Structures are given as structure tokens and as C-alpha cells.
N, C-alpha and C positions, 0 to 999 in steps of 0.2 A: 855099211851103206851111208852112215851119218856124215862122216867126213867128205865122201865122194860126192855127196849131194848138198855140200856146204850148209848143213843144218846149223851149225854154230852161228852163222851169219842171218839166219831168218827164223827157223823153227825154234831155236834156242832163246830168241829176243822175244818170244810171245808174251811172257810174264812182264819183263821190263816195258814193253808196249803198252801193256794192260796198265801198268803203274803210271806211265806217262800220261795215258788218256785220263786215268783217275784223277791226277793232279790237275790236268788240263780243264775236265769237266767240273771238278770241285772247286776250281777257282772261278769258272764262269758262273756256277750255281750261287756262289757268295756275291758276286757282282750283280746278278740278277735279282736276288733277295735283299739286297743292300746290307749283307752282313759284313760289317768292317770293325773288327775287334774281337778279342776273346770272350768278352761277355756276351756278345750276340751268338758267337759260335758254340758256346758250351751252354746254352739254355737247354732244359729238360726235353722240350718238344723236339728241338733240332737233332739231339743225341738219340732219342727214342725213335724218331722217323727213320734215321739213317740205319740205326741198330736193328730195327725190324726188317727193313728193306734187305739187308745182308743175311739176316738170321733165318728167314722163313724157308727160303730156296734150300739153304744148308740142311735145315732141320729135317725137311722132308727126304733130302738125299741120305742123311744120316740114318734116319728110321728105316728106310728101305735097305740099305746096307746092312744094318744090324739084324733086320729080319731075314735077309737072305743069309747071314752068318748062322742065326739061331736055327734056320731050316737045314743047314748043312751040318752033318755030324761030325765032320772033320775040322770045322772052324768054331769050336765052341770057346767063348771068351768069358772071363771072369767079369764081375761088376766093376772091379778096378780097371781092367783092361778097356770096358766099353766107355767108363768115364774119361780114360786117357785118349780113346779114339776122338770123343766129342771135342776135348781141349785141343787136340792137334788137328782138327779139322776134317776127321773122318779118316778113311783108308782109301789108297789109290793114287793115281797120278795127279800131282799137283794139290794135294789134300791140305797143304799148308796155307792155302789162299784165303780161307774165311778167317782164320786167326789174324793173318796178315791185315786184312781188310777191317777188321773189328779194331785193331790198332790204329789204323789209318784214321778212323773217326775221331780219335783223341789227339793224334799227332798232326794232322794236316792243318789245322787253323793256325798253329804256330809257324808251320813251313810257310803257308799261304801269306801270313802277315809279314814275315820276315823278307820274303820276295818282293811283295808289294811295297814295302817301306824303304828297302834298300836296292831294289831292282838287281842290277848286274853284282853288286857287292854281296846282296842277299844270295844269289845264287852260288857265289864263290863261298859264303859262310856255310851253305848246306853242303857243298862239296867238300870243305874241310872237316865238318862234323861227320860226314859220311866216311871220309879217309880215316878220321881218328877212331871210328868205331871200328873199322877194319883192323887197325893196328892194335887196339885194345882187346879185341877178341882173339887175335893170334898170341898176344902177350900173356893173357890169362886163360889160354887154352880152352875156350869156348868149344863144347862139343858139336858136331855136325848138325844134331837133331835141334839142338837149342838154336842155333845160328839159322836153321831153316824156318823156324817159327816166328821169329822176330822181323819186323818190317823195317829196321833201322838200315839194312843193307840197300834199300830203295830210297832213302832220304833225297838223295841228289837228282835220281830220274823223276821223282814226284814233283820236286822244286822246278826242274826243267820244264814239265808240263804246264805248272801254275805260271811260270815266267813267260811262256809262249801264250797263254790264254790272256795275258793282259797286252799283248802285241807291243812289248817295249821296243824302242827303236834300237838296232843292233848295228853298232858301226862295223863297216866292211862285212857285211852279212855273208858275201858269197865266200870269202877268205876264211871266216869263222867256221862256215858249215863245211867247207872242204877239208878245213883242219880236223874237225871232228871226226868226219868220215874216215880219214887216212889214219888218225891215231887210233881210232877205235877197230878199224880193220886190221892194222898192224898188230895191235894187241890181242885181238881174237886169234890171228894166225899164230902167234908166238904162244898163246895158251893152249891151243887145240891141235896144232900141227907141228908142234916141236915138243921135246923132251924137257923144257924148261919148267922147273917148279917154282912157282911164286912164293915170295916172303910173306906178304900179308894175304892176298887175295887166294886163300888155300881152298876154299869151298865154293864150287861152281864158278870157277875162275873166269871162264869165257863171258859170264853173264854179269860180271862185276860192274862197277860204276864206270870203270875206264872203257870196258867193252861196250857199255851202253852208249857211249859218245857216237858210235857208228850209226844207230838207228834215230837219233834225236832229229837230224836235219830232214830226213826222209818222212818221219811222222809229222813234224812241224809243217813241212810243206802240204802235205795231203789235208792237214787239219785247217790250215790258215789259208792256203793259196788255191787248193783245187776247188773248182765251181761246178760241180756235177752232182746228181742225185740219182738214186737207184732204190727204189722201195723194197726190193728183195734185200739188198745190202743193208739198208737201214733196220729193217727188220731183224736180221741176223745180228746187227750191232746191238740192238736193244735187249735181245735174248741171249747175248753173249754169256752173261753170269750163269744163265740156266743151261746153256749149252756146254759150259764148263762143268757143271756138276754131272750132266748127263754122260759126258766123256769119261769123268771119274769112275761112274757105275760101270760104263761099257767096258773100259780097259781092265776092270777087276776080273772079267770073265772073258777078255779077248781072246786068249790062246784057244778058246773052244771053237772059234771061227775056223782054225786050221783043220777041224774035223771035216768040214764042207767045202771049203774054198782053198786052193793051193797057190793060185796066181796072186803074186804080190800086189800087182797093180789093181786087180779086181777087189783085193782085200782093202786096199787103200780107199777105193771109190766107195765100197760098202761102209767102211768105218766113217767117212766123212759125212755120207748121206744119213747114216744112222744117227750120229750125234747131233748133226745140224737139225734134222727134222724132228728128232725126239726132244731136243732142247727147245725148239720153237713151240712145239706143242706144250711142253712144260711151261713155258713163259706165258702162252695165251691163257692157260688155265689158272696158274698162280698169281701172276702179276695184278689182275684186277681184284682178286680176293684179298691179297696183301694190302693194296691201295685202300680197300675199304676198312680193313682193320687199322691202318695208320690213322685214317680220318676219324673212325670212332674213338680211339684211344687220344687223338689230338683234341677232340671235342671235350674230353673229360678232364684234361690238363689244364 
């Protein structure tokens, strides 16, 4: 069903879109707080604030996961395995996201400065660095799990988000946008709908930096050009990190739903509602308390 429903063009683009928006929002935040340089970016208060923001929702999810494993006699883990679960972002769909975002805290300031200082050339620099990483990981036989947990595969899409946040003038914008869409679409088709085996983009091929070209013009237009608001969607956007962790827990035990529901469309609706509503509830409880904790620690620093 994945190929018939064209998942490689939209569902599989979810994390690249998250990373684009992270670069976009991160750059806007630096502009708003007048952070202009590595010294301002790497202050203890700034690192601490972001680290806590990403860690608290993950820590809550991780503790729930490990408690469920502990209660289930069939899933007993050693202390070493539990530590590895923590370092790798927990267990379940998308569990690599927390380690990637923690790396984002320390790498984004450099990406943002390069893009702001060199504009289009800075974006090209990030593209070349990203491509070089893909070539090197292939040359040195990096294993899939290590590649999964490192954020360097997202350098270009993060830089693209930062570039769009600064609203730099793009010459021949329509031609550039159409070229990105066509190149990305063709690449995804070759990776996902043919038997071609890529030389460098050997892991998650359709979601690599070339495939990400497909979604950049669409997300850019929504973020920069669209002039509409919906409070429900805005709440879902604010709660998206919590929704992610909720779905990570949900899909650990997802197969059990087949004991009660057999219709695929109904299962889809139940899953979306369960993860969205559960994630929003998680956000409404967690976010205010996390903000209070950040304020208290910030006052002591």
C-alpha cells in the first residue's frame, strides 16, 4: 500500500519537513533574540533552555516505555540495554528523533551563521558538506544504526529552512522551485519505484538530501506565503513534538488494535485521533511545567 498511496512523496517526508521547520523556526528565534554569532548561541542559558525543552517530553516517554517493558515478562532488558535505549532515543517508530534534536542544539548555530553570512553560497556549502558526509559514510562502511542516530544527513534541509526564514531574494524563484520539485520527484521515483541501487544514498534513499528537494518549495510557500490561521492546527503544531512521542508509544502496541478493529480505514482514523488527542493532552500538561522549570533554572544561572 505504501507505493500505491505515494507514501514516499508525503508520509516519508515527515521528518525532513520537521527538520526544515526546525531550521526555519531556529533561525527566526535567533533573529528575534538578536543572537548573532557563536558566542551568543553557545551560552549556558541558551543550551540549557533548549536541552530541557527537548529532554523532558522524551524522558517522560522513556520512563513510560521502560515501565511497560518491566511489567511485561517477555520484554525484560538488562541495565546496559536500558542505557542503550536512552542513548538511542527510546524504542519505537522514529525513536532516533530525540538524539538528532540534541545534536541540532550544538550544530545549528554553525549552519545558521553560514547561511546568514554567505546566503546562497552558504546554502551550497551546506549541500556540499551533506553530500560529503554521505560519500564518507559509504566509503567507511558506516552501519545503518549509527547513520540513523546522526543528524548530519539533515544538514542541507536544516540549512534550507534557515535560508527561507531570512527571506533572501531568490533569482528566478519559480524556475528554481519547479526545478527542485521535478528533480526531487524524479529522484524519489527512481529510488522507490525502480530497482536502482544508489551508490552513496544507501540508507533511507528516498528521504535523502536529493529527495528533500521535492518538499522544499511546498513547505516554503506554506510558511512564507500562506496567510491563513486555524487555532486547532496551530495547537497541533505546538504539540507536534509531544504527538510524536505519543505515536511512538502507541505504535509499540499498535498490532493489538487488530484484535478489536479489522477495517483499515477505521484503524487509520482511530490511530490519528488517538495520537493527536493524546499528544495534545500530553503537551497541555507537560509544556507549562517544563517552562516553569526552565525559568527557575535560568534564574539561578
